[in-house]
Every structure is written in C-alpha cells, then in structure tokens.
N, C-alpha and C positions, 0 to 999 in steps of 0.2 A: 476504429475511431475515425471520424470524418476529417476532411482536409483542413477545415478551419480550426478544429480542436488540435490537430497535429501541429499546425503552424503556431498556435498559441502556446502549446506545451514547449515547442522548440525554442521560441523566443524567450520564454520564461526560464527554461533550463540554461540557455546561453547567458542570460543576465545573472543568474545565481552563480554559475561557474566563473564568470569574469569578475564578479564582486569578490570572490574568494581568491582571485589571482591564480586560478588553475588553468593550465593549458588543456586543449583537447586530449593530448596524449596522456597527461597526468590523470585526468578524470577517467578516461577510458580504461587505462591500466588498473586503476584502483577499483573500478566497478566490474572489472573482468569482461569488458566488451571491446569489440574492435573499434579503433579510432574512426574508421570509415563509417561504422554504424552510428556512432555518436555524432559525427559531422552531419550525416543525413537526418538524424533526429532533430538536431538544432535547426536544420533548414526546413523542417516541417514535412519531411519525407519519412518513409519507413513505417513499421508497424510494431512499436515497442510492446513487449510483454509486461504484465504487471510486475514480474520479478525484476525485469530490467529497470523499470521506474523505481521500484523499491531500492535496488542496489545503488542507483544514482542518488536518491535522496539520502541514503545512509552515508555515502561517500561525501556528499555536500554538507553533511551534518545538519540537515533540515528534516522536519517531519514529512512523511509522504504527502500529507495534506497541503503543505506549503508548496510542494512541487506541482500538485495537480489542482490547486485552488482556482486557477483561471479557467478551468475546463468545466463546462456546464453539463456535459453528457456523461452517462455512466461509462466507466472503463470496464472492459470485460474480455475474457478469453476462457476457453475450455470449461464452459458451464458456470462461470463465476462472473457476476456483475458487482461493481463497487461504485458508490457515489459519495463524495464528500458532502455532508450536510452542513457542518459548521466547524470553524476552527477558532479555538480560544486564543486570546491574546495575553492571558495572565501566565504566571509561573506557578507550578509547572504547566506547560502547554497541554491542552486537551483537544484532540480531533475527534469528531463524531461522523460516523459513516452509516449508510444503509448498504446492506449486502444481501445478495440473493444467489443461491447455489442450486443448480439443476439436479434432478435425481441422479444417483450413482456417480457423484462427483467426488474426487479426491484432490484437494488443493493443499499442497505442501508450501507453507509460507516461509520465506527467508527471515532470519532474525531482524528485528528492529534495532534501533540504536540502544546502547547499554542502558539498562535500568527501565526500559519501556514496559508498560503493563497494559494488557487488553482486558476489557470487560465486554462480554457478549450477552445480549438478551435475545432469546429466540422468540420471534413473532409467530411463526408457523412452521410446521414440519418437525422433523427431528434432525439433530446434528451431533456428530461426534467431533469434539474439538479439544484443543489444549496443547501443551508441549508434547512433542513426540515422546512416546513411552509413558505418558501420564495424562491420557485423554479421558474425557467424560462425555457421556451421551446426554444431550439436553432435549427436553420436550418444550412445546410452546409455553411461554411464561417463565421459564427457568433462565437463570443467569449464571455466568461463570467469570471469574477474574483470574488471570494467570500472568506470569512473567513472559513477555513476548520478545525478549532479547536473545532467545534461542530458537531453533527450528520448531515450528508448530504446524498444526494441520486443521483442516475443515473437511469432514467427510459426511455425505448425505446417504440416505437409504433410498427407498422407493419413491419418495416425494420431494418436491421443492422445499427448500428451507429459506426462510427470510428472517433476517436478524438486524438488530441495531448493534453497532460495534463502536466502542470508544477506545482510543489509545491515549494513555497518559505518558508524556515524556518528562524526563527529569531535567534539572537545572543545566546540565552540560549541553542541552540542546540550544541551538540558536533559533530565533523566531523569524 
C-alpha cells in the first residue's frame, strides 16, 4: 500500500476507534495485534495484512468496507488483490468488492461479523471457495452464497481467478 493510502487508512482507523471510546491498548488486545503495531498503523506507517485489517474491522464492529472505504488502491498480499467497489447505506448493509487471486493461491479468510454472508460470482478462471470443510469449485459464470461468519477460503488452480464478491451484514452491524 502506498504512503498516502496508509496515512488515509491510519487516520480513518483512529477516528473510528476514538468514536467508540476505545484506547489503543483495548483495540489492539481485542484484535490480537501489538499496541505498537496499531499505533504505527494509525500514524500511517507499517504494512498491515488483509487479516489485520479484517480483525480491526470486526473489533470495531464495522464492515471491512467501512474501514477501507477512503482507500482508492487495491489492497493485496500473497497473491490476492481486493478493491471496494461500493458500499450500501441501507439495512442490512451490503459491500461489493472486486477480487483477483493469482494461480496456486490459498487464502484462508478470518470470520466476518456474526450473521455475515458472502456471495461470489466468478468472472474468469476456477476457484474453490466456501466455508472450510464445505467448499465448492466454481467456473466462470457460476455463483455461490455462504455464511461468512466462520473461517472460509479461496483457492485457485493453474490460472488467475477474478470475481465479484458481496458481503451482506446484518442489523447488529453499525454503519
């Protein structure tokens, strides 16, 4: 992530944390990261993983898209790129993403907030996806909806996979 995007993410993260009355120590402990790492992130430094950003969003009780909304560049690591396309303002909240996975990628995703559901539509390639232990292999044009409030995965074969992904959050989510 470029320096400007890191600074934007850090400022937004700090604003959300302070709005909820959480200290650095409280949020860091709840998200399972070091307080010093959270402090650096809020200062626009560091290199947060997608999992770290997800854990912070879950602990702040906001959708992932709310945390990354101010960032215009795709977020990525280990062969996976994700970009927020749009974020609904209705209830339940719906976030829409573009996602691309490199060949031979295995991405284990952390649980979203309780009640969250994902719907994926594969644009190109093949992709094994779904809750761990209950995955399905998709080909271009196929879709799958599953409960995303438990561990789930995305696994590619010999080619790139490009997909549209939506996450539907339930009423307990704040916007």
